[in-house]
DSSP file (Angstrom, degrees, kcal/mol; ACC not computed):
  #  RESIDUE AA STRUCTURE BP1 BP2  ACC     N-H-->O    O-->H-N    N-H-->O    O-->H-N    TCO  KAPPA ALPHA  PHI   PSI    X-CA   Y-CA   Z-CA
    1    1 A M              0   0    0      0, 0.0     2,-0.2     0, 0.0    46,-0.1   0.000 360.0 360.0 360.0 172.5    4.4    7.3    9.3
    2    2 A W        +     0   0    0     44,-0.1    93,-0.2    93,-0.1    44,-0.2  -0.501 360.0 151.8 -78.6 140.9    1.4    5.0    9.8
    3    3 A S        -     0   0    0     -2,-0.2    70,-0.1    43,-0.1     2,-0.0  -0.955  48.4 -91.7-160.1 151.9    1.3    2.5   12.6
    4    4 A P        -     0   0    0      0, 0.0     3,-0.1     0, 0.0    69,-0.0  -0.344  27.1-139.2 -65.8 148.6   -1.4    0.9   14.7
    5    5 A K  S    S+     0   0    0      1,-0.3     2,-0.4    -2,-0.0     0, 0.0   0.886  83.3  15.5 -75.5 -39.3   -2.3    2.6   17.9
    6    6 A K        +     0   0    0      3,-0.0     2,-0.3    -3,-0.0    -1,-0.3  -0.999  64.6 174.4-142.3 136.5   -2.6   -0.5   20.0
    7    7 A R        -     0   0    0     -2,-0.4     3,-0.1    -3,-0.1     0, 0.0  -0.959  35.8-129.9-137.4 155.8   -1.6   -4.1   19.5
    8    8 A K  S    S+     0   0    0     -2,-0.3     2,-0.4     1,-0.2    -1,-0.1   0.920 101.3  27.0 -69.8 -44.1   -1.7   -7.2   21.7
    9    9 A Y        -     0   0    0      1,-0.1    -1,-0.2    -3,-0.1     3,-0.1  -0.968  69.3-148.8-121.9 137.4    2.0   -8.0   21.0
   10   10 A K  S    S+     0   0    0     -2,-0.4     2,-0.4     1,-0.2    -1,-0.1   0.894  85.6  37.4 -70.9 -40.0    4.6   -5.4   20.1
   11   11 A K        +     0   0    0     63,-0.0     2,-0.2    81,-0.0    -1,-0.2  -0.950  69.2 177.8-120.2 131.6    6.7   -7.6   17.9
   12   12 A D        -     0   0    0     -2,-0.4     2,-0.4    63,-0.3    65,-0.2  -0.706  36.7 -98.6-118.1 171.8    5.4  -10.3   15.5
   13   13 A R        -     0   0    0     -2,-0.2    63,-0.0     1,-0.1    -2,-0.0  -0.810  28.6-138.5 -89.6 138.8    6.9  -12.7   13.0
   14   14 A K        -     0   0    0     -2,-0.4    -1,-0.1     1,-0.1    62,-0.0   0.861  33.9-164.4 -68.0 -36.9    6.7  -11.3    9.5
   15   15 A G        -     0   0    0     -3,-0.0     2,-0.4     2,-0.0    -1,-0.1  -0.150  24.5 -70.0  77.7-179.1    5.7  -14.6    8.0
   16   16 A K        -     0   0    0      2,-0.0     2,-0.5    26,-0.0    26,-0.0  -0.867  32.8-135.6-115.3 148.8    5.8  -15.5    4.3
   17   17 A I        -     0   0    0     -2,-0.4     2,-1.2    24,-0.1     3,-0.1  -0.891  15.6-136.6-100.1 127.5    3.7  -14.3    1.5
   18   18 A K    >   -     0   0    0     -2,-0.5     3,-1.3     1,-0.2    24,-0.1  -0.748  20.8-162.4 -82.6 103.4    2.5  -16.9   -0.9
   19   19 A V  T 3  S+     0   0    0     -2,-1.2    22,-0.3     1,-0.3    82,-0.3   0.825  81.5  52.5 -62.8 -36.5    3.1  -14.9   -4.1
   20   20 A N  T 3  S+     0   0    0     -3,-0.1     2,-0.3    20,-0.1    -1,-0.3   0.624  85.3 102.6 -79.2 -11.4    1.0  -16.9   -6.4
   21   21 A L    <   -     0   0    0     -3,-1.3    80,-1.1     1,-0.0     2,-0.2  -0.548  67.5-138.5 -74.2 133.2   -2.1  -16.7   -4.2
   22   22 A K  B     -a  101   0A   0     -2,-0.3    80,-0.2    78,-0.2     2,-0.1  -0.589  25.1 -98.9 -88.9 154.6   -4.7  -14.2   -5.4
   23   23 A A        -     0   0    0     78,-2.4    -1,-0.1    -2,-0.2     3,-0.1  -0.396  20.4-157.3 -70.3 146.4   -6.5  -11.9   -3.1
   24   24 A K  S    S+     0   0    0     -2,-0.1     2,-0.3     2,-0.0     3,-0.2   0.710  79.1  27.0 -94.7 -26.0  -10.0  -12.9   -2.0
   25   25 A S  S    S+     0   0    0      1,-0.1    -1,-0.0     2,-0.1    -2,-0.0  -0.781 104.8  43.9-127.5 174.0  -11.1   -9.3   -1.1
   26   26 A N  S    S+     0   0    0     -2,-0.3    78,-2.9    77,-0.1    -1,-0.1   0.806  75.2 120.1  61.5  33.0  -10.0   -5.8   -2.3
   27   27 A M        +     0   0    0     76,-0.2     2,-0.3    -3,-0.2    -1,-0.1   0.648  63.6  49.2-100.1 -17.1  -10.0   -6.9   -5.9
   28   28 A E  S    S-     0   0    0     76,-0.1     2,-0.3     9,-0.0    76,-0.1  -0.792  91.3 -95.8-120.5 161.8  -12.7   -4.5   -7.3
   29   29 A L        +     0   0    0     -2,-0.3     6,-0.1     1,-0.2    -2,-0.1  -0.606  38.1 175.2 -74.6 133.9  -13.2   -0.8   -7.1
   30   30 A N  S    S+     0   0    0     -2,-0.3    -1,-0.2    -4,-0.0    77,-0.0   0.830  73.1   0.9-103.6 -53.7  -15.7    0.2   -4.3
   31   31 A E  S    S+     0   0    0     36,-0.0    -2,-0.1    78,-0.0    76,-0.0   0.828 111.2  71.2-106.4 -42.5  -15.9    4.0   -4.1
   32   32 A G        -     0   0    0      1,-0.1    77,-0.3     2,-0.1     3,-0.1  -0.121  65.5-135.0 -83.6 172.4  -13.6    5.5   -6.8
   33   33 A E  S    S+     0   0    0     75,-2.3   103,-3.0     1,-0.2     2,-0.3   0.735  93.9  31.3 -90.1 -29.4  -13.7    5.9  -10.5
   34   34 A C  E    S-BC 108 135B   0     74,-2.0    74,-2.7   101,-0.2     2,-0.3  -0.939  70.7-179.1-130.7 149.6  -10.0    4.9  -11.0
   35   35 A G  E     -BC 107 134B   0     99,-2.7    99,-2.7    -2,-0.3     2,-0.5  -0.964  27.6-124.6-147.7 164.2   -7.8    2.6   -8.9
   36   36 A L  E     -BC 106 133B   0     70,-2.1    69,-3.0    -2,-0.3    70,-0.7  -0.959  29.6-167.0-113.6 117.9   -4.2    1.2   -8.6
   37   37 A K  E     -BC 104 132B   0     95,-3.3    95,-2.5    -2,-0.5     2,-0.4  -0.843  16.2-130.6-109.9 140.9   -4.1   -2.6   -8.6
   38   38 A V  E     - C   0 131B   0     65,-2.6    64,-2.4    -2,-0.4    93,-0.2  -0.735  10.4-164.0 -92.0 136.1   -1.0   -4.7   -7.6
   39   39 A L  S    S+     0   0    0     91,-3.0     2,-0.3    -2,-0.4    92,-0.1   0.493  71.8  35.1 -98.2  -5.2    0.0   -7.5  -10.0
   40   40 A E  S    S-     0   0    0     90,-0.6     2,-0.2    60,-0.2    62,-0.1  -0.956  81.4-108.2-144.2 161.6    2.3   -9.4   -7.6
   41   41 A G        +     0   0    0    -22,-0.3     2,-0.3    -2,-0.3    59,-0.2  -0.502  57.8  95.8 -89.6 159.6    2.4  -10.2   -3.9
   42   42 A G  E     -E   99   0C   0     57,-2.3    57,-3.1    -2,-0.2     2,-0.4  -0.991  66.6 -52.0 161.5-154.5    4.8   -8.8   -1.4
   43   43 A Y  E     -E   98   0C   0     -2,-0.3     2,-0.4    55,-0.2    55,-0.2  -0.919  31.4-163.5-119.8 145.0    5.1   -6.1    1.3
   44   44 A I  E     -E   97   0C   0     53,-1.9    53,-2.5    -2,-0.4     2,-0.1  -0.996  19.6-138.0-126.5 125.3    4.6   -2.4    1.1
   45   45 A S  E  >  -E   96   0C   0     -2,-0.4     4,-2.0    51,-0.2    51,-0.3  -0.328  22.4-113.8 -79.4 163.0    6.0   -0.2    3.8
   46   46 A S  H  > S+     0   0    0     49,-2.3     4,-2.3     1,-0.2     5,-0.2   0.815 116.9  58.1 -66.2 -29.5    4.1    2.7    5.4
   47   47 A R  H  > S+     0   0    0     48,-0.3     4,-2.3     2,-0.2    -1,-0.2   0.905 105.9  48.3 -66.3 -40.8    6.7    5.1    3.9
   48   48 A Q  H  > S+     0   0    0      2,-0.2     4,-2.2     1,-0.2    -2,-0.2   0.913 111.8  50.0 -65.0 -42.3    5.9    3.9    0.4
   49   49 A L  H  X S+     0   0    0     -4,-2.0     4,-2.2     1,-0.2    -2,-0.2   0.922 112.4  46.8 -60.9 -44.6    2.1    4.2    1.0
   50   50 A E  H  X S+     0   0    0     -4,-2.3     4,-2.3     2,-0.2    -1,-0.2   0.886 110.3  52.6 -67.2 -38.6    2.5    7.8    2.3
   51   51 A A  H  X S+     0   0    0     -4,-2.3     4,-2.0     1,-0.2    -1,-0.2   0.907 110.6  48.3 -63.0 -41.6    4.7    8.8   -0.6
   52   52 A G  H  X S+     0   0    0     -4,-2.2     4,-2.2     2,-0.2    -2,-0.2   0.896 110.5  51.2 -63.9 -41.0    2.1    7.5   -3.0
   53   53 A R  H  X S+     0   0    0     -4,-2.2     4,-2.4     1,-0.2    -2,-0.2   0.909 109.3  50.4 -63.5 -42.2   -0.7    9.4   -1.2
   54   54 A K  H  X S+     0   0    0     -4,-2.3     4,-2.3     1,-0.2    -1,-0.2   0.898 109.8  50.5 -63.3 -40.8    1.3   12.6   -1.3
   55   55 A V  H  X S+     0   0    0     -4,-2.0     4,-2.6     2,-0.2     5,-0.2   0.915 110.4  49.8 -63.2 -42.7    1.9   12.2   -5.1
   56   56 A I  H  X S+     0   0    0     -4,-2.2     4,-2.4     1,-0.2     6,-0.3   0.924 111.7  48.0 -62.6 -44.4   -1.8   11.6   -5.7
   57   57 A M  H  X>S+     0   0    0     -4,-2.4     5,-1.2     1,-0.2     4,-0.7   0.889 113.5  48.0 -63.9 -38.7   -2.8   14.7   -3.6
   58   58 A R  H  <5S+     0   0    0     -4,-2.3     3,-0.3    -5,-0.2    -2,-0.2   0.910 114.0  45.8 -68.5 -42.0   -0.2   16.9   -5.5
   59   59 A E  H  <5S+     0   0    0     -4,-2.6    -2,-0.2     1,-0.2    -1,-0.2   0.897 116.9  42.3 -70.4 -40.7   -1.2   15.7   -8.9
   60   60 A T  H ><5S-     0   0    0     -4,-2.4     3,-1.6    -5,-0.2    -1,-0.2   0.539 101.4-132.9 -84.1  -5.1   -5.0   16.0   -8.4
   61   61 A K  T 3<5 -     0   0    0     -4,-0.7    -3,-0.2    -3,-0.3    -4,-0.1   0.831  61.5 -69.5  54.5  35.5   -4.5   19.4   -6.6
   62   62 A R  T 3 <S+     0   0    0     -5,-1.2    -1,-0.3    -6,-0.3    -5,-0.1   0.711 106.7 123.5  59.0  26.0   -6.9   18.1   -3.9
   63   63 A L    <   +     0   0    0     -3,-1.6    48,-0.3    -6,-0.2     2,-0.1   0.779  66.6  46.5 -83.7 -27.5   -9.9   18.2   -6.2
   64   64 A G  S    S-     0   0    0     46,-0.3     2,-0.4    -4,-0.1    46,-0.2  -0.383  85.1-106.1-105.9-176.3  -10.8   14.6   -5.8
   65   65 A K  E     -D  109   0B   0     44,-2.6    44,-1.8    -2,-0.1     2,-0.4  -0.918  28.1-154.1-113.3 141.0  -11.2   12.1   -3.0
   66   66 A V  E     -D  108   0B   0     -2,-0.4     2,-0.4    42,-0.2    42,-0.2  -0.947   5.6-165.7-119.6 133.6   -8.7    9.4   -2.3
   67   67 A W  E     -D  107   0B   0     40,-2.6    40,-2.1    -2,-0.4     2,-0.6  -0.974   7.3-156.5-115.7 131.7   -9.3    6.0   -0.6
   68   68 A I  E     -D  106   0B   0     -2,-0.4    38,-0.2    38,-0.2    37,-0.1  -0.945   6.2-168.2-106.9 118.5   -6.4    3.9    0.7
   69   69 A R        +     0   0    0     36,-3.1     2,-0.3    -2,-0.6    37,-0.1   0.508  62.6  57.2 -90.9  -5.9   -7.6    0.3    0.9
   70   70 A I        -     0   0    0     35,-0.5    29,-0.1    33,-0.1    27,-0.0  -0.839  62.1-155.6-123.1 162.2   -4.7   -1.2    2.9
   71   71 A Y        -     0   0    0     -2,-0.3     2,-0.8    27,-0.1    27,-0.2  -0.998  23.8-120.6-138.5 132.7   -3.2   -0.5    6.2
   72   72 A P        +     0   0    0      0, 0.0    25,-0.3     0, 0.0   -27,-0.1  -0.611  49.8 147.0 -75.1 109.3    0.4   -1.3    7.4
   73   73 A D        +     0   0    0     -2,-0.8    24,-0.2    23,-0.7   -70,-0.0   0.266  38.1  96.1-126.9   9.6   -0.1   -3.5   10.5
   74   74 A V  E     -F   96   0C   0     22,-2.8    22,-2.3   -63,-0.0     2,-0.3  -0.910  65.6-141.8-105.9 117.1    2.9   -5.8   10.3
   75   75 A P  E     -F   95   0C   0      0, 0.0     2,-0.5     0, 0.0   -63,-0.3  -0.607  10.8-159.3 -78.6 135.7    5.9   -4.7   12.5
   76   76 A V  E     -F   94   0C   0     18,-2.9    17,-3.1    -2,-0.3    18,-1.6  -0.969  12.1-161.1-114.5 123.7    9.4   -5.3   10.9
   77   77 A T  E     +F   92   0C   0     -2,-0.5     2,-0.3    15,-0.3    15,-0.2  -0.647  12.0 177.5-104.3 158.8   12.2   -5.4   13.4
   78   78 A S  E     -F   91   0C   0     13,-2.0    13,-0.7    -2,-0.2     2,-0.2  -0.979  22.0-129.6-155.4 150.5   15.9   -5.0   13.0
   79   79 A K        -     0   0    0     -2,-0.3    11,-0.0    11,-0.2    10,-0.0  -0.612  39.2 -92.6 -95.2 160.5   19.0   -4.9   15.3
   80   80 A S    >   -     0   0    0     -2,-0.2     3,-1.1     1,-0.1    -1,-0.1  -0.273  38.4-109.7 -68.2 162.2   21.6   -2.2   15.3
   81   81 A I  T 3  S+     0   0    0      1,-0.3    -1,-0.1    -3,-0.1    -2,-0.1   0.866 115.3  45.1 -64.9 -39.1   24.7   -2.8   13.1
   82   82 A G  T 3  S+     0   0    0      2,-0.0    -1,-0.3     0, 0.0     2,-0.1   0.414  85.5 121.1 -87.2   3.5   27.2   -3.3   15.9
   83   83 A A    <   -     0   0    0     -3,-1.1     2,-0.1     1,-0.1     3,-0.1  -0.410  57.7-132.0 -72.6 141.0   24.9   -5.6   17.9
   84   84 A R        -     0   0    0      1,-0.2    -1,-0.1    -2,-0.1    -4,-0.1  -0.363  36.9 -77.0 -84.3 170.1   26.2   -9.1   18.7
   85   85 A M  S    S+     0   0    0     -2,-0.1    -1,-0.2     2,-0.0     2,-0.1  -0.266  97.1  16.7 -66.3 152.9   24.3  -12.3   18.2
   86   86 A G        +     0   0    0      1,-0.1    -3,-0.0     2,-0.1     0, 0.0  -0.464  62.3 116.5  86.3-159.6   21.6  -13.2   20.7
   87   87 A R  S    S-     0   0    0     -2,-0.1    -1,-0.1    -4,-0.0    -2,-0.0   0.773  86.9 -80.3  61.7  31.0   20.1  -10.9   23.3
   88   88 A G  S    S-     0   0    0      2,-0.0     2,-0.2     0, 0.0    -2,-0.1  -0.042  71.3 -30.8  83.6-178.1   16.6  -11.1   21.8
   89   89 A K        -     0   0    0      1,-0.1   -11,-0.1   -10,-0.0   -78,-0.0  -0.483  65.7-111.4 -80.0 147.9   14.7   -9.7   19.0
   90   90 A G        -     0   0    0     -2,-0.2   -11,-0.2     1,-0.1    -1,-0.1  -0.092  39.5 -84.3 -72.0 174.7   15.5   -6.1   17.8
   91   91 A E  E     - F   0  78C   0    -13,-0.7   -13,-2.0     1,-0.1     2,-0.3  -0.347  55.5 -82.3 -77.7 161.6   13.2   -3.1   18.1
   92   92 A V  E     - F   0  77C   0    -15,-0.2   -15,-0.3     1,-0.2    -1,-0.1  -0.504  45.5-179.7 -67.3 122.9   10.5   -2.3   15.6
   93   93 A D  E     -     0   0C   0    -17,-3.1     2,-0.3     1,-0.4   -16,-0.2   0.880  59.4 -23.9 -92.8 -47.5   12.1   -0.5   12.7
   94   94 A Y  E     - F   0  76C   0    -18,-1.6   -18,-2.9   -20,-0.0    -1,-0.4  -0.959  59.4-112.5-157.4 171.9    9.0    0.1   10.4
   95   95 A W  E     + F   0  75C   0     -2,-0.3   -49,-2.3   -93,-0.2   -48,-0.3  -0.874  32.2 177.2-113.2 144.6    5.5   -1.1    9.7
   96   96 A C  E     -EF  45  74C   0    -22,-2.3   -22,-2.8    -2,-0.4   -23,-0.7  -0.908  23.0-125.4-141.1 169.9    4.4   -2.7    6.5
   97   97 A A  E     -E   44   0C   0    -53,-2.5   -53,-1.9   -25,-0.3     2,-0.4  -0.942  23.0-123.1-118.8 139.4    1.3   -4.3    4.9
   98   98 A R  E     -E   43   0C   0     -2,-0.4     2,-0.5   -27,-0.2   -55,-0.2  -0.679  31.0-162.2 -79.4 132.1    1.0   -7.7    3.4
   99   99 A I  E     -E   42   0C   0    -57,-3.1   -57,-2.3    -2,-0.4     2,-0.3  -0.962   5.7-160.0-121.2 131.4   -0.1   -7.5   -0.2
  100  100 A R    >   -     0   0    0     -2,-0.5     3,-1.6   -59,-0.2   -62,-0.2  -0.731  40.2 -81.7-103.6 159.9   -1.6  -10.3   -2.3
  101  101 A Q  B 3  S+a   22   0A   0    -80,-1.1   -78,-2.4   -82,-0.3   -62,-0.2  -0.367 113.7  21.0 -61.6 129.0   -1.7  -10.4   -6.1
  102  102 A G  T 3  S+     0   0    0    -64,-2.4    -1,-0.2     1,-0.3     2,-0.2   0.451  84.0 143.7  95.6   1.7   -4.7   -8.4   -7.4
  103  103 A M    <   -     0   0    0     -3,-1.6   -65,-2.6   -65,-0.1     2,-0.5  -0.486  48.4-129.6 -76.6 145.2   -5.4   -6.1   -4.5
  104  104 A V  E     +B   37   0B   0    -78,-2.9   -67,-0.2   -67,-0.2     3,-0.1  -0.828  27.0 177.0 -91.5 128.6   -6.5   -2.6   -5.1
  105  105 A I  E     +     0   0B   0    -69,-3.0   -36,-3.1    -2,-0.5   -35,-0.5   0.887  61.8  24.2 -98.3 -53.6   -4.4   -0.1   -3.1
  106  106 A Y  E     -BD  36  68B   0    -70,-0.7   -70,-2.1   -38,-0.2     2,-0.3  -0.875  58.3-170.7-116.6 147.6   -5.6    3.4   -4.0
  107  107 A E  E     -BD  35  67B   0    -40,-2.1   -40,-2.6    -2,-0.3     2,-0.4  -0.996   7.5-170.8-132.8 142.0   -8.9    4.6   -5.4
  108  108 A I  E     -BD  34  66B   0    -74,-2.7   -75,-2.3    -2,-0.3   -74,-2.0  -0.975   7.1-179.5-131.4 144.6   -9.6    8.1   -6.7
  109  109 A S  E     + D   0  65B   0    -44,-1.8   -44,-2.6    -2,-0.4   -77,-0.1  -0.993  50.0  24.0-139.1 146.6  -12.8   10.0   -7.7
  110  110 A G  S    S+     0   0    0     -2,-0.3   -46,-0.3   -46,-0.2   -47,-0.1   0.162  77.3  77.6  87.0 155.1  -13.2   13.5   -9.0
  111  111 A G  S    S-     0   0    0    -48,-0.3     4,-0.3   -47,-0.1   -47,-0.1   0.520 106.6 -61.3  90.0   6.5  -10.9   15.9  -10.8
  112  112 A G     >  -     0   0    0      3,-0.1     4,-1.9     2,-0.1     5,-0.1   0.321  46.1-104.7  92.5 138.2  -11.0   14.3  -14.2
  113  113 A I  H  > S+     0   0    0      1,-0.2     4,-2.3     2,-0.2     5,-0.2   0.825 116.8  54.2 -68.4 -33.3  -10.1   10.8  -15.5
  114  114 A E  H  > S+     0   0    0      2,-0.2     4,-2.2     1,-0.2    -1,-0.2   0.906 109.5  47.1 -69.4 -40.9   -6.8   11.9  -17.1
  115  115 A K  H  > S+     0   0    0     -4,-0.3     4,-2.4     2,-0.2    -2,-0.2   0.890 111.7  52.5 -64.6 -38.5   -5.5   13.6  -14.0
  116  116 A Q  H  X S+     0   0    0     -4,-1.9     4,-2.5     2,-0.2    -2,-0.2   0.927 109.8  47.7 -62.6 -45.5   -6.5   10.5  -12.0
  117  117 A K  H  X S+     0   0    0     -4,-2.3     4,-2.2     1,-0.2    -1,-0.2   0.906 112.6  48.8 -63.3 -42.1   -4.6    8.2  -14.3
  118  118 A K  H  X S+     0   0    0     -4,-2.2     4,-2.0     2,-0.2    -1,-0.2   0.910 112.3  48.6 -64.3 -42.0   -1.5   10.4  -14.3
  119  119 A A  H  X S+     0   0    0     -4,-2.4     4,-2.1     1,-0.2    -2,-0.2   0.907 112.8  47.2 -65.0 -42.2   -1.6   10.6  -10.5
  120  120 A L  H  X S+     0   0    0     -4,-2.5     4,-2.2     2,-0.2    -1,-0.2   0.856 109.2  54.6 -69.3 -34.1   -2.0    6.8  -10.1
  121  121 A M  H  X S+     0   0    0     -4,-2.2     4,-1.0    -5,-0.2    -1,-0.2   0.924 111.6  44.2 -64.1 -43.5    0.8    6.2  -12.6
  122  122 A R  H  X S+     0   0    0     -4,-2.0     4,-0.5     1,-0.2     3,-0.2   0.856 112.5  52.3 -69.7 -34.2    3.2    8.4  -10.5
  123  123 A A  H >X S+     0   0    0     -4,-2.1     3,-0.9     1,-0.2     4,-0.5   0.861 103.9  57.8 -68.5 -35.0    2.0    6.8   -7.3
  124  124 A G  H >< S+     0   0    0     -4,-2.2     3,-0.7     1,-0.2    -1,-0.2   0.795  98.8  59.7 -64.5 -28.5    2.7    3.3   -8.7
  125  125 A K  H 3< S+     0   0    0     -4,-1.0    -1,-0.2     1,-0.2    -2,-0.2   0.730  98.3  59.3 -71.5 -21.1    6.3    4.3   -9.3
  126  126 A K  H << S+     0   0    0     -3,-0.9    -1,-0.2    -4,-0.5    -2,-0.2   0.668  94.2  81.1 -79.1 -17.3    6.7    4.9   -5.6
  127  127 A L  S << S-     0   0    0     -3,-0.7     4,-0.1    -4,-0.5   -83,-0.1  -0.533  77.6-134.6 -91.5 157.9    5.8    1.3   -4.7
  128  128 A S  S    S+     0   0    0    -85,-0.2     2,-0.3    -2,-0.2    -1,-0.1   0.407  82.6  74.5 -90.4   2.2    8.1   -1.6   -4.9
  129  129 A L  S    S-     0   0    0     -5,-0.2     2,-0.3   -87,-0.1    -2,-0.2  -0.769  90.9 -97.9-114.6 159.0    5.6   -3.9   -6.6
  130  130 A E        -     0   0    0     -2,-0.3   -91,-3.0   -92,-0.0   -90,-0.6  -0.587  49.2-174.2 -76.3 134.9    4.3   -4.0  -10.2
  131  131 A T  E     -C   38   0B   0     -2,-0.3     2,-0.3   -93,-0.2   -93,-0.2  -0.802  18.4-157.3-129.5 167.1    1.0   -2.2  -10.6
  132  132 A R  E     -C   37   0B   0    -95,-2.5   -95,-3.3    -2,-0.3     2,-0.4  -0.993  21.8-123.0-143.9 145.3   -1.7   -1.5  -13.1
  133  133 A I  E     -C   36   0B   0     -2,-0.3     2,-0.4   -97,-0.2   -97,-0.2  -0.758  27.6-166.6 -89.6 131.9   -4.3    1.3  -13.4
  134  134 A I  E     -C   35   0B   0    -99,-2.7   -99,-2.7    -2,-0.4     2,-0.4  -0.929   3.4-156.7-119.7 146.8   -8.0    0.1  -13.5
  135  135 A V  E     -C   34   0B   0     -2,-0.4  -101,-0.2  -101,-0.2     2,-0.2  -0.956  21.2-116.9-124.5 138.8  -11.0    2.2  -14.5
  136  136 A R        -     0   0    0   -103,-3.0     2,-0.6    -2,-0.4  -103,-0.0  -0.530  29.8-118.4 -72.9 137.5  -14.6    1.6  -13.6
  137  137 A N        -     0   0    0     -2,-0.2    -1,-0.1     1,-0.2     0, 0.0  -0.684  30.4-178.0 -76.8 117.5  -16.9    1.0  -16.5
  138  138 A T        -     0   0    0     -2,-0.6    -1,-0.2  -105,-0.0    -2,-0.0   0.587  39.9-120.3 -94.9 -11.9  -19.5    3.8  -16.4
  139  139 A G              0   0    0      1,-0.0    -2,-0.1     0, 0.0     0, 0.0   0.618 360.0 360.0  87.0  12.2  -21.5    2.5  -19.4
  140  140 A Y              0   0    0      0, 0.0    -1,-0.0     0, 0.0    -3,-0.0   0.468 360.0 360.0 -84.5 360.0  -21.1    5.6  -21.6
């Protein structure tokens, strides 16, 4: 799964997401014709991101180009089940990305607009947050 190559500190505090805050960046489509936008704030793990990417590649049959606009850079730690209290923070279990309301996660171009919409719809089901498909206005 995805994880940063180098960090200053191995374990961080996860912090809280202010769910009602809207994103200041990543709100519009930059490269693609179609995109998947998140309607609520939260966390998305690297496994969910990778599962969505695989679905998009399978649905579009690799005819288009895919951009992933977020990166999982928040370490989430956990202790083993039988561990007693104390003895420090647990090891890094997985990596996730902080998501704010309104961020675009995936963008696709090429391969036909209907295939793009179908692929993004299936990728949105892999995520734990509510999503919506957005399409760029081409002026036709």
